[in-house]
Every structure is written in C-alpha cells, then in structure tokens.
DSSP file (Angstrom, degrees, kcal/mol; ACC not computed):
  #  RESIDUE AA STRUCTURE BP1 BP2  ACC     N-H-->O    O-->H-N    N-H-->O    O-->H-N    TCO  KAPPA ALPHA  PHI   PSI    X-CA   Y-CA   Z-CA
    1    1 A X              0   0    0      0, 0.0     2,-0.4     0, 0.0    35,-0.3   0.000 360.0 360.0 360.0 151.2  -58.1   -3.7   69.9
    2    2 A X  E     -A   79   0A   0     77,-1.3    77,-1.6    33,-0.1     2,-0.4  -0.998 360.0-138.3-130.8 128.2  -59.1   -2.5   73.2
    3    3 A X  E     -A   78   0A   0     -2,-0.4     2,-0.3    75,-0.2    75,-0.2  -0.755  13.2-151.7 -90.6 132.8  -62.4   -3.3   74.9
    4    4 A X        -     0   0    0     73,-2.9     3,-0.2    -2,-0.4    73,-0.0  -0.721   7.6-143.8 -93.9 154.0  -64.3   -0.4   76.7
    5    5 A X  S    S+     0   0    0     -2,-0.3    -1,-0.1     1,-0.1    73,-0.0   0.672  80.3  59.9 -99.1 -16.2  -66.5   -1.4   79.6
    6    6 A X  S    S-     0   0    0      2,-0.2    -1,-0.1    71,-0.1     3,-0.1   0.455  95.7-117.5-100.4   1.2  -69.6    0.9   79.7
    7    7 A X  S    S+     0   0    0      1,-0.3     2,-0.2    -3,-0.2     3,-0.0   0.353  76.8 119.7  84.8  -7.9  -71.2    0.1   76.3
    8    8 A X  S    S-     0   0    0      1,-0.1    -1,-0.3    69,-0.1    69,-0.2  -0.542  81.0 -89.6 -84.3 154.6  -70.8    3.8   75.1
    9    9 A X        -     0   0    0     -2,-0.2    -1,-0.1    -3,-0.1     2,-0.1  -0.458  53.6-118.2 -65.7 132.1  -68.7    4.6   72.0
   10   10 A X        -     0   0    0     -2,-0.2     3,-0.1     1,-0.1    -1,-0.1  -0.391  14.5-125.4 -75.0 147.7  -65.2    5.1   73.3
   11   11 A X        -     0   0    0      1,-0.2     5,-0.1    -2,-0.1    -1,-0.1  -0.323  59.9 -61.1 -71.6 168.9  -63.3    8.3   73.0
   12   12 A X     >  -     0   0    0      1,-0.1     4,-1.7    -2,-0.1     3,-0.4  -0.282  56.1-119.6 -50.9 144.3  -59.9    8.0   71.2
   13   13 A X  H  > S+     0   0    0      1,-0.2     4,-2.2     2,-0.2     5,-0.1   0.848 110.2  57.3 -62.2 -36.1  -57.8    5.7   73.4
   14   14 A X  H  > S+     0   0    0      1,-0.2     4,-0.8     2,-0.2    -1,-0.2   0.909 107.5  48.3 -63.0 -38.3  -55.1    8.2   74.1
   15   15 A X  H  4 S+     0   0    0     -3,-0.4     3,-0.5     1,-0.2    -1,-0.2   0.875 110.8  50.7 -71.5 -37.2  -57.7   10.7   75.5
   16   16 A X  H >< S+     0   0    0     -4,-1.7     3,-1.2     1,-0.2    -1,-0.2   0.894 109.5  51.1 -65.7 -40.0  -59.3    8.0   77.8
   17   17 A X  H 3< S+     0   0    0     -4,-2.2    -1,-0.2     1,-0.2    -2,-0.2   0.671 111.0  48.9 -70.9 -18.0  -55.9    7.0   79.2
   18   18 A X  T 3< S+     0   0    0     -4,-0.8    -1,-0.2    -3,-0.5    -2,-0.2   0.124  78.2 140.8-111.1  19.9  -55.0   10.6   80.0
   19   19 A X    <   -     0   0    0     -3,-1.2     8,-0.9     8,-0.1     2,-0.3  -0.287  35.5-153.6 -63.1 148.0  -58.3   11.7   81.9
   20   20 A X  B     -C   26   0B   0      6,-0.2     6,-0.2     1,-0.1     5,-0.1  -0.912  17.1-110.3-120.5 151.1  -57.9   13.9   84.9
   21   21 A X    >   -     0   0    0      4,-2.8     3,-1.8    -2,-0.3     6,-0.1  -0.188  40.4 -93.7 -72.9 170.4  -60.2   14.2   87.9
   22   22 A X  T 3  S+     0   0    0      1,-0.3    -1,-0.1     2,-0.1    -2,-0.0   0.818 126.8  53.7 -56.2 -35.1  -62.3   17.3   88.6
   23   23 A X  T 3  S-     0   0    0      2,-0.1    -1,-0.3     1,-0.1     3,-0.1   0.614 120.3-108.4 -74.8  -9.7  -59.5   18.7   90.9
   24   24 A X  S <  S+     0   0    0     -3,-1.8    -2,-0.1     1,-0.4     2,-0.1   0.314  78.1 132.5  94.7  -7.1  -57.0   18.3   88.1
   25   25 A X        -     0   0    0      1,-0.1    -4,-2.8    -5,-0.1    -1,-0.4  -0.423  69.5 -93.3 -70.3 151.2  -55.3   15.4   89.9
   26   26 A X  B     -C   20   0B   0     -6,-0.2     2,-0.5    -2,-0.1    -6,-0.2  -0.441  39.4-131.4 -59.3 135.6  -54.5   12.3   88.0
   27   27 A X        -     0   0    0     -8,-0.9     2,-0.7    -2,-0.1    -1,-0.1  -0.837  15.3-145.3 -94.7 127.2  -57.3    9.8   88.4
   28   28 A X        +     0   0    0     -2,-0.5     2,-0.3     2,-0.0    -8,-0.0  -0.843  33.8 152.1 -96.7 116.2  -56.0    6.4   89.3
   29   29 A X        -     0   0    0     -2,-0.7     2,-0.6     2,-0.0    -2,-0.0  -0.942  45.8-113.7-136.4 161.4  -58.0    3.5   87.8
   30   30 A X        -     0   0    0     -2,-0.3     2,-0.5     2,-0.0    -2,-0.0  -0.864  32.9-166.2 -95.2 129.5  -57.4    0.0   86.8
   31   31 A X        -     0   0    0     -2,-0.6     2,-0.8     2,-0.0    -2,-0.0  -0.958  15.1-145.9-118.0 124.1  -57.6   -0.5   83.1
   32   32 A X        -     0   0    0     -2,-0.5     2,-0.6   -29,-0.1   -29,-0.2  -0.814  21.8-170.3 -87.9 114.2  -57.8   -3.9   81.4
   33   33 A X        -     0   0    0     -2,-0.8     2,-0.6   -31,-0.1   -31,-0.1  -0.945   6.9-174.3-115.5 112.0  -56.0   -3.4   78.2
   34   34 A X        -     0   0    0     -2,-0.6     2,-0.7   -33,-0.1   -31,-0.1  -0.924   7.6-161.9-107.4 105.3  -56.3   -6.4   75.7
   35   35 A X        -     0   0    0     -2,-0.6     2,-0.5   -33,-0.1   -33,-0.1  -0.817  13.3-174.8 -91.4 119.1  -54.1   -6.0   72.6
   36   36 A X        -     0   0    0     -2,-0.7     2,-0.1   -35,-0.3    54,-0.1  -0.950  17.8-140.1-118.3 118.3  -55.4   -8.2   70.0
   37   37 A X        -     0   0    0     -2,-0.5     3,-0.1     1,-0.1    -2,-0.0  -0.483  32.2-106.9 -74.4 150.5  -53.6   -8.7   66.6
   38   38 A X        -     0   0    0      1,-0.1    48,-0.1    -2,-0.1    -1,-0.1  -0.251  38.8 -95.1 -66.4 162.0  -56.0   -9.0   63.6
   39   39 A X        -     0   0    0     46,-0.5    20,-0.1     1,-0.1    -1,-0.1  -0.396  51.5 -92.0 -72.4 160.8  -56.5  -12.3   61.9
   40   40 A X        -     0   0    0     -2,-0.1    16,-2.0    15,-0.1    19,-0.3  -0.281  36.1-154.6 -75.8 157.8  -54.4  -13.1   58.9
   41   41 A X     >  -     0   0    0     14,-0.3     4,-2.0    18,-0.1     5,-0.2  -0.766  34.0-103.0-122.0 170.4  -55.4  -12.3   55.3
   42   42 A X  H  > S+     0   0    0     12,-0.5     4,-1.4    -2,-0.3     5,-0.1   0.925 122.6  51.1 -59.5 -46.2  -54.3  -13.8   52.1
   43   43 A X  H  4>S+     0   0    0      1,-0.2     5,-2.9     2,-0.2     4,-0.5   0.888 106.6  52.5 -58.1 -42.5  -52.0  -10.9   51.4
   44   44 A X  H >45S+     0   0    0      1,-0.2     3,-1.0     3,-0.2    -1,-0.2   0.883 107.7  53.0 -64.5 -35.4  -50.3  -11.1   54.9
   45   45 A X  H 3<5S+     0   0    0     -4,-2.0    -1,-0.2     1,-0.3    -2,-0.2   0.833 109.2  49.3 -65.2 -30.6  -49.6  -14.8   54.3
   46   46 A X  T 3<5S-     0   0    0     -4,-1.4    -1,-0.3    -3,-0.2    -2,-0.2   0.480 121.4-111.1 -83.9  -6.3  -48.0  -13.9   51.0
   47   47 A X  T < 5 +     0   0    0     -3,-1.0    69,-0.9    -4,-0.5     2,-0.3   0.765  57.9 163.8  78.5  26.7  -45.9  -11.2   52.8
   48   48 A X  B   < -D  115   0C   0     -5,-2.9     2,-0.4    67,-0.2     3,-0.4  -0.581  39.6-116.3 -79.8 140.9  -47.6   -8.3   51.2
   49   49 A X  S    S-     0   0    0     65,-2.8    64,-3.8    62,-0.5    65,-0.2  -0.615  78.1 -26.1 -80.9 125.6  -47.0   -5.0   53.0
   50   50 A X  S    S+     0   0    0     -2,-0.4     2,-0.3    62,-0.2    -1,-0.2   0.612  76.5 171.9  56.4  20.9  -50.0   -3.2   54.5
   51   51 A X        -     0   0    0     -3,-0.4     2,-1.0    63,-0.1    -1,-0.2  -0.489  26.3-143.9 -66.1 124.6  -52.6   -4.7   52.2
   52   52 A X        +     0   0    0     -2,-0.3     2,-0.3    32,-0.1    -1,-0.1  -0.785  47.8 129.3 -96.6  96.5  -56.1   -3.7   53.5
   53   53 A X        -     0   0    0     -2,-1.0    32,-0.2     1,-0.1     3,-0.1  -0.914  59.3 -82.5-143.6 165.9  -58.2   -6.7   52.8
   54   54 A X        -     0   0    0     -2,-0.3   -12,-0.5     1,-0.1    31,-0.1  -0.194  57.3 -88.0 -68.1 162.0  -60.7   -9.2   54.5
   55   55 A X        -     0   0    0     29,-0.2   -14,-0.3   -14,-0.2    -1,-0.1  -0.329  40.1-126.5 -65.2 154.0  -59.5  -12.1   56.6
   56   56 A X     >  -     0   0    0    -16,-2.0     4,-2.4    -3,-0.1     5,-0.3  -0.315  37.9 -86.4 -87.7-179.9  -58.9  -15.3   54.8
   57   57 A X  H  > S+     0   0    0      1,-0.2     4,-2.0     2,-0.2     5,-0.1   0.886 129.4  47.2 -58.3 -39.7  -60.4  -18.6   55.9
   58   58 A X  H  > S+     0   0    0      2,-0.2     4,-2.4     1,-0.2    -1,-0.2   0.892 110.9  51.1 -68.3 -40.3  -57.7  -19.3   58.4
   59   59 A X  H  > S+     0   0    0    -19,-0.3     4,-2.1     1,-0.2    -2,-0.2   0.868 111.0  48.1 -64.3 -37.7  -57.8  -15.8   59.9
   60   60 A X  H  X S+     0   0    0     -4,-2.4     4,-2.3     2,-0.2    -1,-0.2   0.902 111.7  50.9 -69.8 -40.4  -61.6  -16.1   60.3
   61   61 A X  H  X S+     0   0    0     -4,-2.0     4,-2.0    -5,-0.3    -2,-0.2   0.890 110.0  50.1 -61.0 -40.0  -61.2  -19.6   62.0
   62   62 A X  H  X S+     0   0    0     -4,-2.4     4,-1.8     2,-0.2    -1,-0.2   0.948 111.2  47.3 -71.2 -43.4  -58.5  -18.2   64.4
   63   63 A X  H  X S+     0   0    0     -4,-2.1     4,-2.3     1,-0.2    -1,-0.2   0.914 113.1  49.8 -60.9 -41.1  -60.7  -15.3   65.5
   64   64 A X  H  X S+     0   0    0     -4,-2.3     4,-1.9     1,-0.2    -1,-0.2   0.850 107.3  53.6 -69.2 -31.5  -63.7  -17.6   66.0
   65   65 A X  H  X S+     0   0    0     -4,-2.0     4,-0.9     2,-0.2    -1,-0.2   0.880 110.4  47.7 -65.8 -38.5  -61.6  -20.0   68.1
   66   66 A X  H  <>S+     0   0    0     -4,-1.8     5,-0.7     1,-0.2     3,-0.5   0.891 109.6  53.2 -67.4 -41.4  -60.6  -17.1   70.3
   67   67 A X  H ><5S+     0   0    0     -4,-2.3     3,-0.9     1,-0.2    -2,-0.2   0.842 103.7  56.9 -64.6 -33.2  -64.2  -15.9   70.6
   68   68 A X  H 3<5S+     0   0    0     -4,-1.9    -1,-0.2     1,-0.2    -2,-0.2   0.809  99.6  58.7 -63.7 -27.4  -65.3  -19.4   71.7
   69   69 A X  T 3<5S-     0   0    0     -4,-0.9    -1,-0.2    -3,-0.5    -2,-0.2   0.623  99.1-143.1 -78.3 -11.3  -62.9  -19.3   74.6
   70   70 A X  T < 5 +     0   0    0     -3,-0.9    -3,-0.1    -4,-0.5    -2,-0.1   0.917  50.2 143.7  53.0  50.8  -64.7  -16.1   75.8
   71   71 A X      < +     0   0    0     -5,-0.7     2,-0.3     2,-0.1    -1,-0.1   0.567  60.8  54.8 -93.2  -7.8  -61.5  -14.4   77.1
   72   72 A X  S    S-     0   0    0     -6,-0.2     2,-0.1    21,-0.1     0, 0.0  -0.904  93.8-104.4-123.3 150.9  -62.8  -11.0   76.0
   73   73 A X        -     0   0    0     -2,-0.3     3,-0.3     1,-0.1     2,-0.3  -0.483  39.8-134.2 -69.9 148.9  -66.0   -9.2   76.9
   74   74 A X  S    S+     0   0    0      1,-0.2    21,-0.2    -2,-0.1    20,-0.1  -0.709  73.5  21.6-104.8 157.3  -68.6   -9.2   74.2
   75   75 A X  S    S+     0   0    0     19,-4.1     2,-0.3    -2,-0.3    20,-0.2   0.533  88.4 124.9  73.6   9.4  -70.9   -6.5   72.8
   76   76 A X        -     0   0    0     -3,-0.3    20,-2.7    18,-0.2    -1,-0.2  -0.741  69.2-105.2-100.3 144.1  -68.6   -3.7   74.1
   77   77 A X  E     - b   0  96A   0     -2,-0.3   -73,-2.9   -69,-0.2     2,-0.3  -0.473  43.2-170.9 -65.7 141.3  -67.2   -0.9   71.8
   78   78 A X  E     -Ab   3  97A   0     18,-2.7    20,-2.6   -75,-0.2   -75,-0.2  -0.999  25.1-113.3-139.9 140.2  -63.5   -1.5   71.2
   79   79 A X  E     +Ab   2  98A   0    -77,-1.6   -77,-1.3    -2,-0.3     2,-0.3  -0.491  41.8 173.7 -71.5 136.2  -60.8    0.6   69.6
   80   80 A X  E     - b   0  99A   0     18,-2.0    20,-2.3    -2,-0.2    23,-0.2  -0.966  38.9 -99.8-136.5 156.1  -59.5   -0.8   66.3
   81   81 A X        -     0   0    0     -2,-0.3     2,-2.5    22,-0.2     6,-0.2  -0.495  49.6-104.6 -63.8 146.7  -57.1    0.3   63.6
   82   82 A X  S    S+     0   0    0     18,-0.3     2,-0.3    -2,-0.1    -1,-0.1  -0.410  81.9 114.9 -80.2  71.5  -59.2    1.6   60.6
   83   83 A X  S  > S-     0   0    0     -2,-2.5     4,-2.4     1,-0.1     5,-0.2  -0.951  74.5-119.3-136.9 156.0  -58.7   -1.5   58.4
   84   84 A X  H  > S+     0   0    0     -2,-0.3     4,-2.6     1,-0.2     5,-0.2   0.929 113.5  50.3 -58.1 -46.6  -60.9   -4.2   57.0
   85   85 A X  H  > S+     0   0    0    -32,-0.2     4,-2.5     1,-0.2   -46,-0.5   0.874 112.0  48.1 -67.3 -35.8  -59.0   -7.0   58.8
   86   86 A X  H  > S+     0   0    0      2,-0.2     4,-2.4     1,-0.2    -1,-0.2   0.935 113.3  46.4 -69.7 -46.5  -59.2   -5.2   62.3
   87   87 A X  H  X S+     0   0    0     -4,-2.4     4,-2.3     1,-0.2    10,-0.2   0.925 114.8  47.7 -58.9 -44.2  -62.9   -4.5   62.0
   88   88 A X  H  X S+     0   0    0     -4,-2.6     4,-2.5    -5,-0.2     5,-0.2   0.918 111.3  50.0 -64.3 -46.1  -63.6   -8.0   60.8
   89   89 A X  H  X S+     0   0    0     -4,-2.5     4,-1.8    -5,-0.2    -1,-0.2   0.939 111.0  49.5 -57.8 -47.5  -61.6   -9.5   63.6
   90   90 A X  H  <>S+     0   0    0     -4,-2.4     5,-2.7     1,-0.2     4,-0.3   0.887 110.1  51.0 -58.6 -42.4  -63.3   -7.4   66.2
   91   91 A X  H ><5S+     0   0    0     -4,-2.3     3,-1.6     1,-0.2    -1,-0.2   0.927 109.5  49.7 -63.2 -44.9  -66.7   -8.3   64.9
   92   92 A X  H 3<5S+     0   0    0     -4,-2.5    -1,-0.2     1,-0.3    -2,-0.2   0.821 106.2  57.0 -61.9 -31.4  -65.9  -12.0   65.0
   93   93 A X  T 3<5S-     0   0    0     -4,-1.8    -1,-0.3    -5,-0.2    -2,-0.2   0.540 121.0-109.8 -74.4  -8.1  -64.7  -11.6   68.5
   94   94 A X  T < 5S+     0   0    0     -3,-1.6   -19,-4.1    -4,-0.3   -18,-0.2   0.604  77.6 129.0  87.2  12.3  -68.2  -10.2   69.4
   95   95 A X      < -     0   0    0     -5,-2.7     2,-0.8   -21,-0.2    -1,-0.3  -0.605  64.3-120.2 -99.2 161.6  -66.8   -6.7   70.0
   96   96 A X  E     -b   77   0A   0    -20,-2.7   -18,-2.7    -2,-0.2     2,-0.1  -0.859  34.9-139.2-100.1 101.8  -68.2   -3.5   68.5
   97   97 A X  E     -b   78   0A   0     -2,-0.8     2,-0.4   -10,-0.2   -18,-0.2  -0.384  20.9-174.7 -70.6 138.5  -65.2   -2.0   66.4
   98   98 A X  E     -b   79   0A   0    -20,-2.6   -18,-2.0    -2,-0.1    -1,-0.0  -0.978  27.4-120.4-129.6 116.7  -64.7    1.7   66.6
   99   99 A X  E     -b   80   0A   0     -2,-0.4     2,-0.4   -20,-0.2   -18,-0.2  -0.246  26.1-173.5 -59.8 137.5  -62.0    3.1   64.4
  100  100 A X    >   -     0   0    0    -20,-2.3     3,-2.8     1,-0.1   -18,-0.3  -0.926  16.0-154.8-132.8 109.9  -59.1    5.0   66.0
  101  101 A X  G >  S+     0   0    0     -2,-0.4     3,-1.6     1,-0.3    -1,-0.1   0.783  91.7  69.5 -53.6 -29.4  -56.7    6.6   63.6
  102  102 A X  G 3  S+     0   0    0      1,-0.3    -1,-0.3    -3,-0.1   -21,-0.1   0.672 100.3  49.8 -63.0 -15.5  -53.9    6.4   66.2
  103  103 A X  G <  S+     0   0    0     -3,-2.8    -1,-0.3   -23,-0.2   -22,-0.2   0.399  81.9 126.5-101.7   4.6  -53.9    2.6   65.7
  104  104 A X    <   -     0   0    0     -3,-1.6     3,-0.1    -4,-0.3   -21,-0.0  -0.175  66.7 -94.3 -67.7 160.0  -53.7    2.6   61.9
  105  105 A X        -     0   0    0      1,-0.1     2,-0.1   -55,-0.1    -1,-0.1  -0.183  50.2 -79.3 -68.0 161.7  -51.0    0.6   60.2
  106  106 A X        -     0   0    0      1,-0.1     2,-0.8     2,-0.1    -1,-0.1  -0.433  43.8-129.5 -61.5 129.4  -47.6    2.1   59.1
  107  107 A X        +     0   0    0     36,-0.1    35,-2.7     1,-0.1    -1,-0.1  -0.801  30.4 176.2 -86.8 109.3  -48.1    4.0   55.8
  108  108 A X    >   -     0   0    0     -2,-0.8     3,-2.4     1,-0.3     4,-0.3  -0.049  26.0-150.2-104.6  29.8  -45.4    2.5   53.5
  109  109 A X  G >  S+     0   0    0      1,-0.3     3,-1.8     2,-0.2    -1,-0.3  -0.035  72.6   7.2  47.0-127.3  -46.5    4.5   50.5
  110  110 A X  G 3  S+     0   0    0     29,-2.8    -1,-0.3     1,-0.3    30,-0.1   0.565 124.4  66.8 -69.8  -7.2  -45.9    3.0   47.1
  111  111 A X  G X  S+     0   0    0     -3,-2.4     3,-2.3    28,-0.2   -62,-0.5   0.671  71.2 114.2 -86.7 -14.3  -44.7   -0.3   48.8
  112  112 A X  T <  S+     0   0    0     -3,-1.8   -62,-0.2    -4,-0.3     3,-0.1  -0.336  81.2  20.6 -60.8 131.3  -48.2   -1.1   50.1
  113  113 A X  T 3  S+     0   0    0    -64,-3.8     2,-0.3     1,-0.3    -1,-0.3   0.398 107.8  99.6  89.5  -0.1  -49.6   -4.3   48.5
  114  114 A X  S <  S-     0   0    0     -3,-2.3   -65,-2.8   -65,-0.2    -1,-0.3  -0.801  76.5-113.2-110.1 157.1  -46.2   -5.5   47.5
  115  115 A X  B  >  -D   48   0C   0     -2,-0.3     4,-2.4   -67,-0.3   -67,-0.2  -0.572  22.8-125.4 -80.7 150.8  -43.9   -8.1   49.1
  116  116 A X  H  > S+     0   0    0    -69,-0.9     4,-3.1    -2,-0.2     5,-0.2   0.832 111.8  60.4 -64.3 -29.4  -40.7   -6.8   50.6
  117  117 A X  H  > S+     0   0    0      2,-0.2     4,-2.0     1,-0.2    -1,-0.2   0.943 107.7  43.7 -57.3 -49.9  -38.9   -9.3   48.5
  118  118 A X  H  > S+     0   0    0      2,-0.2     4,-2.3     1,-0.2     5,-0.3   0.914 114.2  50.0 -60.4 -44.9  -40.2   -7.7   45.4
  119  119 A X  H  X S+     0   0    0     -4,-2.4     4,-3.0     1,-0.2     8,-0.2   0.919 110.5  49.4 -63.6 -45.6  -39.5   -4.2   46.7
  120  120 A X  H  < S+     0   0    0     -4,-3.1    -1,-0.2     1,-0.2    -2,-0.2   0.860 111.6  50.1 -64.0 -32.9  -35.9   -5.1   47.7
  121  121 A X  H  < S+     0   0    0     -4,-2.0     3,-0.4    -5,-0.2    -2,-0.2   0.912 122.3  31.6 -68.5 -43.6  -35.3   -6.6   44.2
  122  122 A X  H  < S+     0   0    0     -4,-2.3    -2,-0.2     1,-0.2    -3,-0.2   0.720 134.2  26.1 -90.9 -22.6  -36.7   -3.6   42.4
  123  123 A X  S  X S+     0   0    0     -4,-3.0     4,-2.5    -5,-0.3     3,-0.4  -0.302  71.2 149.5-133.8  47.6  -35.8   -0.7   44.7
  124  124 A X  H  > S+     0   0    0     -3,-0.4     4,-2.3     1,-0.2     5,-0.2   0.876  74.0  49.8 -56.2 -41.7  -32.7   -2.2   46.5
  125  125 A X  H  > S+     0   0    0      1,-0.2     4,-1.9     2,-0.2    -1,-0.2   0.872 111.7  49.2 -68.4 -34.0  -31.0    1.2   47.1
  126  126 A X  H  > S+     0   0    0     -3,-0.4     4,-2.6     2,-0.2    12,-0.2   0.900 110.5  49.5 -67.4 -41.8  -34.2    2.7   48.5
  127  127 A X  H  X S+     0   0    0     -4,-2.5     4,-2.8    -8,-0.2     5,-0.2   0.925 111.2  50.3 -64.1 -40.1  -34.7   -0.2   50.9
  128  128 A X  H  X S+     0   0    0     -4,-2.3     4,-1.2    -5,-0.2    -1,-0.2   0.890 112.4  46.3 -65.9 -39.1  -31.1    0.1   52.1
  129  129 A X  H  X S+     0   0    0     -4,-1.9     4,-1.6     2,-0.2     7,-0.2   0.901 113.5  49.5 -63.3 -43.6  -31.6    3.9   52.7
  130  130 A X  H  < S+     0   0    0     -4,-2.6     6,-0.3     1,-0.2    -2,-0.2   0.906 112.4  47.1 -64.6 -42.9  -34.9    3.3   54.5
  131  131 A X  H  < S+     0   0    0     -4,-2.8    -1,-0.2     1,-0.2    -2,-0.2   0.785 114.3  48.5 -70.1 -26.6  -33.3    0.5   56.7
  132  132 A X  H  < S+     0   0    0     -4,-1.2     2,-0.5    -5,-0.2    -1,-0.2   0.765 113.7  44.0 -86.3 -25.0  -30.3    2.7   57.5
  133  133 A X    ><  -     0   0    0     -4,-1.6     3,-2.0    -5,-0.1    11,-0.2  -0.946  59.5-158.5-131.6 115.5  -32.2    5.9   58.4
  134  134 A X  T 3  S+     0   0    0     -2,-0.5    11,-3.1     1,-0.3    10,-0.4   0.646  97.4  56.4 -67.3 -12.7  -35.3    6.1   60.7
  135  135 A X  T 3  S+     0   0    0      9,-0.2     2,-0.3     8,-0.2    -1,-0.3   0.487  83.5 111.9 -93.6  -3.5  -36.2    9.5   59.1
  136  136 A X    <   +     0   0    0     -3,-2.0     8,-0.4    -6,-0.3     3,-0.1  -0.540  34.6 171.4 -78.0 130.7  -36.2    8.1   55.5
  137  137 A X    >   +     0   0    0     -2,-0.3     3,-2.3     6,-0.1    -1,-0.1  -0.335  19.5 149.2-131.2  49.8  -39.5    7.9   53.7
  138  138 A X  T 3   +     0   0    0      1,-0.3    -1,-0.1   -12,-0.2   -11,-0.1   0.675  68.9  62.6 -56.5 -21.5  -38.2    6.9   50.3
  139  139 A X  T 3  S-     0   0    0    -13,-0.1   -29,-2.8     3,-0.1    -1,-0.3   0.544 115.5-112.1 -83.6  -9.0  -41.5    5.0   49.7
  140  140 A X  S <  S+     0   0    0     -3,-2.3   -31,-0.2     1,-0.2    -2,-0.1   0.422  88.8  84.8  91.5  -2.6  -43.6    8.2   49.9
  141  141 A X  S    S-     0   0    0      1,-0.2     2,-0.3   -33,-0.1    -1,-0.2   0.109  90.8 -37.2-105.0-138.8  -45.3    7.3   53.1
  142  142 A X        -     0   0    0    -35,-2.7    -1,-0.2    -3,-0.1    -3,-0.1  -0.679  52.0-131.5 -91.2 143.1  -44.3    7.7   56.7
  143  143 A X     >  -     0   0    0     -2,-0.3     4,-2.6    -8,-0.2     5,-0.2  -0.377  30.4-106.8 -74.0 165.5  -40.8    7.3   58.0
  144  144 A X  H  > S+     0   0    0     -8,-0.4     4,-2.6   -10,-0.4     5,-0.2   0.894 123.6  49.6 -58.0 -41.5  -40.2    5.2   61.0
  145  145 A X  H  > S+     0   0    0    -11,-3.1     4,-2.5     2,-0.2     5,-0.4   0.933 111.1  48.6 -65.4 -44.9  -39.6    8.4   63.0
  146  146 A X  H  > S+     0   0    0    -12,-0.4     4,-2.6     1,-0.2     5,-0.4   0.929 113.0  49.0 -58.8 -47.6  -42.8   10.0   61.8
  147  147 A X  H  X S+     0   0    0     -4,-2.6     4,-1.7     1,-0.2    -1,-0.2   0.931 114.5  42.3 -64.5 -46.4  -44.8    6.8   62.6
  148  148 A X  H  X S+     0   0    0     -4,-2.6     4,-1.0    -5,-0.2    -1,-0.2   0.902 120.4  40.5 -70.2 -38.6  -43.5    6.4   66.1
  149  149 A X  H  X S+     0   0    0     -4,-2.5     4,-1.6    -5,-0.2    -2,-0.2   0.935 115.1  51.4 -75.4 -45.4  -43.6   10.2   67.1
  150  150 A X  H  < S+     0   0    0     -4,-2.6    -2,-0.2    -5,-0.4    -3,-0.2   0.902 112.5  44.5 -57.9 -43.2  -47.0   10.9   65.4
  151  151 A X  H  < S+     0   0    0     -4,-1.7    -1,-0.2    -5,-0.4    -2,-0.2   0.779 110.9  54.5 -76.6 -24.5  -48.8    7.9   67.1
  152  152 A X  H >< S+     0   0    0     -4,-1.0     3,-2.5    -5,-0.2    -1,-0.2   0.769  80.8 109.0 -80.9 -25.4  -47.3    8.6   70.5
  153  153 A X  T 3< S+     0   0    0     -4,-1.6     7,-0.2     1,-0.3     3,-0.1  -0.236  86.4  17.7 -54.3 132.4  -48.5   12.3   70.6
  154  154 A X  T 3  S+     0   0    0      4,-0.3    -1,-0.3     1,-0.3     2,-0.2   0.235  95.3 121.6  93.1 -17.1  -51.3   12.6   73.1
  155  155 A X  S X  S-     0   0    0     -3,-2.5     3,-2.1     4,-0.2    -1,-0.3  -0.573  77.3 -88.0 -80.0 145.9  -50.6    9.4   74.9
  156  156 A X  T 3  S+     0   0    0      1,-0.3    -1,-0.1  -142,-0.2     3,-0.1  -0.242 111.8  13.9 -54.0 138.1  -49.9    9.6   78.6
  157  157 A X  T 3  S+     0   0    0      1,-0.2     2,-0.4    -3,-0.1    -1,-0.3   0.415 101.4 112.0  76.4   0.3  -46.2   10.2   79.3
  158  158 A X  S <  S-     0   0    0     -3,-2.1    -4,-0.3    -6,-0.2    -1,-0.2  -0.855  74.5-103.8-105.0 143.5  -45.3   11.1   75.8
  159  159 A X              0   0    0     -2,-0.4    -5,-0.3     1,-0.1    -4,-0.2  -0.231 360.0 360.0 -60.1 150.2  -44.3   14.6   74.7
  160  160 A X              0   0    0     -7,-0.2    -1,-0.1    -6,-0.1    -7,-0.1   0.493 360.0 360.0 -70.7 360.0  -46.9   16.7   72.8
C-alpha cells in the first residue's frame, strides 16, 4: 500500500510516479513510499495460493499493532491490491484503500485456493514445467514472465 498526501483519490501509482512538468521536463519530487504487506489470513497460514479472504485474528491484531505505532499517515487515500485482505489491512491502519489493478496478486489460475504441496502432489509434471520456464502458465493463469512485464508497463524506467 502507498499513502498519498493530499487527501484526493490517487491516480494509479504508475501514472503519479511518471508525471512531467508543464515544460515537459521531469519533475523532481521527494516521494515517501511505504510498501506494507497485508495482514495474514487463515488460508495464507495454511499455505494456500492466492486465496482472497478476510484477515484472521492474528492478521487483524498485527495491523492494529502497526496502527498504534502511528508510523503511517492516517485518513489519506492509499493504493492497494484489489483484494479483501489488502483493503482490510489498509482500513485497520487508518488509510483509505483505493484499488490499483497494477498491484493485484499473481494469477495462478486453477492453483488458487490450494496449497503448493497439494498442487505438487497432484500436478507434479505441471509444477516442474512451471518452475523451469518463466513463460509457462500451465495453471491457466499468468506466467511469471507475463506477471513481471504486465505489471511493469507504465512504471517509470520500464519499457512500454
């Protein structure tokens, strides 16, 4: 999650970071970027892949403990991955979550909601192919190559 400073709903993070001045020159500003992992869920504790679910009791307690330390500004719009756990974590931290598709989790297709142990036992050859080739999407979702290039498009310094 990234906190914006002016209280307005933030534009997608990539667009904000690549703003240019009126003359077309790069605008030099200092940006405070706080990358905050979401609190844990029951599925994450069980090792489930990409399960979109609310925080568990421990995840909520951890987010509230961070909020009590007041290390992040409160009440400001903040970019979050479009997931239940990210929105909930941002809310508990006192931030206003704004979904940014560029931050969404890796789409692992039919493996979502399963443990990698289970997937490896039932689809061992597919897991081996996926681990050996970054362009492999045997699970029906995004390959590692797709994930890394699609998310980087539009970010400063990355090819279009």
